[in-house]
PyMOL CGO cylinders between C-alpha atoms (Angstrom):
from pymol import cmd
from pymol.cgo import CYLINDER

trace = [
    CYLINDER, -89.48, 247.53, -28.15, -87.44, 247.56, -24.96, 0.3, 1, 1, 1, 1, 1, 1,
    CYLINDER, -87.44, 247.56, -24.96, -83.68, 247.20, -24.87, 0.3, 1, 1, 1, 1, 1, 1,
    CYLINDER, -83.68, 247.20, -24.87, -82.53, 243.56, -24.74, 0.3, 1, 1, 1, 1, 1, 1,
    CYLINDER, -82.53, 243.56, -24.74, -81.79, 242.59, -21.12, 0.3, 1, 1, 1, 1, 1, 1,
    CYLINDER, -81.79, 242.59, -21.12, -78.34, 241.13, -20.64, 0.3, 1, 1, 1, 1, 1, 1,
    CYLINDER, -78.34, 241.13, -20.64, -78.89, 239.05, -17.55, 0.3, 1, 1, 1, 1, 1, 1,
    CYLINDER, -78.89, 239.05, -17.55, -81.44, 236.52, -16.40, 0.3, 1, 1, 1, 1, 1, 1,
    CYLINDER, -81.44, 236.52, -16.40, -83.01, 238.69, -13.70, 0.3, 1, 1, 1, 1, 1, 1,
    CYLINDER, -83.01, 238.69, -13.70, -83.61, 241.63, -16.04, 0.3, 1, 1, 1, 1, 1, 1,
    CYLINDER, -83.61, 241.63, -16.04, -84.97, 239.33, -18.76, 0.3, 1, 1, 1, 1, 1, 1,
    CYLINDER, -84.97, 239.33, -18.76, -87.35, 237.66, -16.30, 0.3, 1, 1, 1, 1, 1, 1,
    CYLINDER, -87.35, 237.66, -16.30, -88.47, 241.04, -14.94, 0.3, 1, 1, 1, 1, 1, 1,
    CYLINDER, -88.47, 241.04, -14.94, -89.18, 242.30, -18.46, 0.3, 1, 1, 1, 1, 1, 1,
    CYLINDER, -89.18, 242.30, -18.46, -91.02, 239.08, -19.29, 0.3, 1, 1, 1, 1, 1, 1,
    CYLINDER, -91.02, 239.08, -19.29, -93.25, 239.53, -16.21, 0.3, 1, 1, 1, 1, 1, 1,
    CYLINDER, -93.25, 239.53, -16.21, -94.01, 243.10, -17.31, 0.3, 1, 1, 1, 1, 1, 1,
    CYLINDER, -94.01, 243.10, -17.31, -94.90, 241.93, -20.80, 0.3, 1, 1, 1, 1, 1, 1,
    CYLINDER, -94.90, 241.93, -20.80, -97.28, 239.29, -19.43, 0.3, 1, 1, 1, 1, 1, 1,
    CYLINDER, -97.28, 239.29, -19.43, -98.98, 241.85, -17.15, 0.3, 1, 1, 1, 1, 1, 1,
    CYLINDER, -98.98, 241.85, -17.15, -99.40, 244.27, -20.07, 0.3, 1, 1, 1, 1, 1, 1,
    CYLINDER, -99.40, 244.27, -20.07, -100.79, 241.57, -22.32, 0.3, 1, 1, 1, 1, 1, 1,
    CYLINDER, -100.79, 241.57, -22.32, -103.21, 240.36, -19.67, 0.3, 1, 1, 1, 1, 1, 1,
    CYLINDER, -103.21, 240.36, -19.67, -104.47, 243.89, -19.10, 0.3, 1, 1, 1, 1, 1, 1,
    CYLINDER, -104.47, 243.89, -19.10, -106.42, 243.79, -22.36, 0.3, 1, 1, 1, 1, 1, 1,
    CYLINDER, -106.42, 243.79, -22.36, -105.42, 247.38, -23.11, 0.3, 1, 1, 1, 1, 1, 1,
    CYLINDER, -105.42, 247.38, -23.11, -102.98, 246.69, -25.97, 0.3, 1, 1, 1, 1, 1, 1,
    CYLINDER, -102.98, 246.69, -25.97, -103.81, 246.87, -29.64, 0.3, 1, 1, 1, 1, 1, 1,
    CYLINDER, -103.81, 246.87, -29.64, -103.37, 243.78, -31.79, 0.3, 1, 1, 1, 1, 1, 1,
    CYLINDER, -103.37, 243.78, -31.79, -100.12, 245.20, -33.19, 0.3, 1, 1, 1, 1, 1, 1,
    CYLINDER, -100.12, 245.20, -33.19, -98.78, 245.86, -29.67, 0.3, 1, 1, 1, 1, 1, 1,
    CYLINDER, -98.78, 245.86, -29.67, -99.81, 242.34, -28.61, 0.3, 1, 1, 1, 1, 1, 1,
    CYLINDER, -99.81, 242.34, -28.61, -97.87, 240.87, -31.50, 0.3, 1, 1, 1, 1, 1, 1,
    CYLINDER, -97.87, 240.87, -31.50, -94.75, 242.92, -30.66, 0.3, 1, 1, 1, 1, 1, 1,
    CYLINDER, -94.75, 242.92, -30.66, -95.03, 241.91, -27.02, 0.3, 1, 1, 1, 1, 1, 1,
    CYLINDER, -95.03, 241.91, -27.02, -95.48, 238.26, -28.00, 0.3, 1, 1, 1, 1, 1, 1,
    CYLINDER, -95.48, 238.26, -28.00, -92.37, 238.39, -30.21, 0.3, 1, 1, 1, 1, 1, 1,
    CYLINDER, -92.37, 238.39, -30.21, -90.29, 240.06, -27.49, 0.3, 1, 1, 1, 1, 1, 1,
    CYLINDER, -90.29, 240.06, -27.49, -91.62, 237.65, -24.88, 0.3, 1, 1, 1, 1, 1, 1,
    CYLINDER, -91.62, 237.65, -24.88, -90.69, 234.67, -27.07, 0.3, 1, 1, 1, 1, 1, 1,
    CYLINDER, -90.69, 234.67, -27.07, -87.14, 235.97, -27.38, 0.3, 1, 1, 1, 1, 1, 1,
    CYLINDER, -87.14, 235.97, -27.38, -86.95, 236.51, -23.61, 0.3, 1, 1, 1, 1, 1, 1,
    CYLINDER, -86.95, 236.51, -23.61, -88.22, 232.99, -22.88, 0.3, 1, 1, 1, 1, 1, 1,
    CYLINDER, -88.22, 232.99, -22.88, -85.48, 231.64, -25.15, 0.3, 1, 1, 1, 1, 1, 1,
    CYLINDER, -85.48, 231.64, -25.15, -82.85, 233.80, -23.47, 0.3, 1, 1, 1, 1, 1, 1,
    CYLINDER, -82.85, 233.80, -23.47, -83.98, 232.74, -19.97, 0.3, 1, 1, 1, 1, 1, 1,
    CYLINDER, -83.98, 232.74, -19.97, -84.02, 229.08, -21.00, 0.3, 1, 1, 1, 1, 1, 1,
    CYLINDER, -84.02, 229.08, -21.00, -80.50, 229.33, -22.41, 0.3, 1, 1, 1, 1, 1, 1,
    CYLINDER, -80.50, 229.33, -22.41, -79.25, 231.06, -19.26, 0.3, 1, 1, 1, 1, 1, 1,
    CYLINDER, -79.25, 231.06, -19.26, -80.83, 228.37, -17.05, 0.3, 1, 1, 1, 1, 1, 1,
    CYLINDER, -80.83, 228.37, -17.05, -79.21, 225.64, -19.14, 0.3, 1, 1, 1, 1, 1, 1,
    CYLINDER, -79.21, 225.64, -19.14, -75.82, 227.33, -18.84, 0.3, 1, 1, 1, 1, 1, 1,
    CYLINDER, -75.82, 227.33, -18.84, -76.19, 227.62, -15.09, 0.3, 1, 1, 1, 1, 1, 1,
    CYLINDER, -76.19, 227.62, -15.09, -77.37, 224.04, -14.73, 0.3, 1, 1, 1, 1, 1, 1,
    CYLINDER, -77.37, 224.04, -14.73, -74.26, 222.86, -16.56, 0.3, 1, 1, 1, 1, 1, 1,
    CYLINDER, -74.26, 222.86, -16.56, -72.03, 224.86, -14.19, 0.3, 1, 1, 1, 1, 1, 1,
    CYLINDER, -72.03, 224.86, -14.19, -73.67, 223.88, -10.92, 0.3, 1, 1, 1, 1, 1, 1,
    CYLINDER, -73.67, 223.88, -10.92, -71.53, 221.80, -8.70, 0.3, 1, 1, 1, 1, 1, 1,
    CYLINDER, -71.53, 221.80, -8.70, -72.66, 220.32, -5.46, 0.3, 1, 1, 1, 1, 1, 1,
    CYLINDER, -72.66, 220.32, -5.46, -70.63, 219.94, -2.33, 0.3, 1, 1, 1, 1, 1, 1,
    CYLINDER, -70.63, 219.94, -2.33, -70.69, 216.46, -0.90, 0.3, 1, 1, 1, 1, 1, 1,
    CYLINDER, -70.69, 216.46, -0.90, -69.29, 215.47, 2.45, 0.3, 1, 1, 1, 1, 1, 1,
    CYLINDER, -69.29, 215.47, 2.45, -67.37, 212.20, 2.16, 0.3, 1, 1, 1, 1, 1, 1,
    CYLINDER, -67.37, 212.20, 2.16, -65.28, 210.76, 4.97, 0.3, 1, 1, 1, 1, 1, 1,
    CYLINDER, -65.28, 210.76, 4.97, -65.33, 214.11, 6.77, 0.3, 1, 1, 1, 1, 1, 1,
    CYLINDER, -65.33, 214.11, 6.77, -64.05, 216.04, 3.76, 0.3, 1, 1, 1, 1, 1, 1,
    CYLINDER, -64.05, 216.04, 3.76, -65.90, 218.29, 1.37, 0.3, 1, 1, 1, 1, 1, 1,
    CYLINDER, -65.90, 218.29, 1.37, -65.56, 217.35, -2.26, 0.3, 1, 1, 1, 1, 1, 1,
    CYLINDER, -65.56, 217.35, -2.26, -66.95, 218.90, -5.41, 0.3, 1, 1, 1, 1, 1, 1,
    CYLINDER, -66.95, 218.90, -5.41, -69.00, 216.79, -7.79, 0.3, 1, 1, 1, 1, 1, 1,
    CYLINDER, -69.00, 216.79, -7.79, -70.70, 217.78, -11.02, 0.3, 1, 1, 1, 1, 1, 1,
    CYLINDER, -70.70, 217.78, -11.02, -74.39, 218.56, -10.81, 0.3, 1, 1, 1, 1, 1, 1,
    CYLINDER, -74.39, 218.56, -10.81, -76.57, 215.68, -11.98, 0.3, 1, 1, 1, 1, 1, 1,
    CYLINDER, -76.57, 215.68, -11.98, -80.14, 216.37, -13.04, 0.3, 1, 1, 1, 1, 1, 1,
    CYLINDER, -80.14, 216.37, -13.04, -82.80, 214.23, -11.39, 0.3, 1, 1, 1, 1, 1, 1,
    CYLINDER, -82.80, 214.23, -11.39, -84.71, 213.79, -14.68, 0.3, 1, 1, 1, 1, 1, 1,
]
cmd.load_cgo(trace, "trace")
């Protein structure tokens, strides 16, 4: 199993590699299971990182000629 990526970009890159390898059809069942487990962990890591970032995002809003900072509000 690969070393655990510490940042979002590395985790996403590894996840893309895992998907490509799984789609190739060249892995054994045991390798597929290991890839699936690693991929599941990476999806969780990426999701957590995105949630952290979303909570930190602030948007700049121009009001009365001045820039102000407001918390990010999801459009859900």
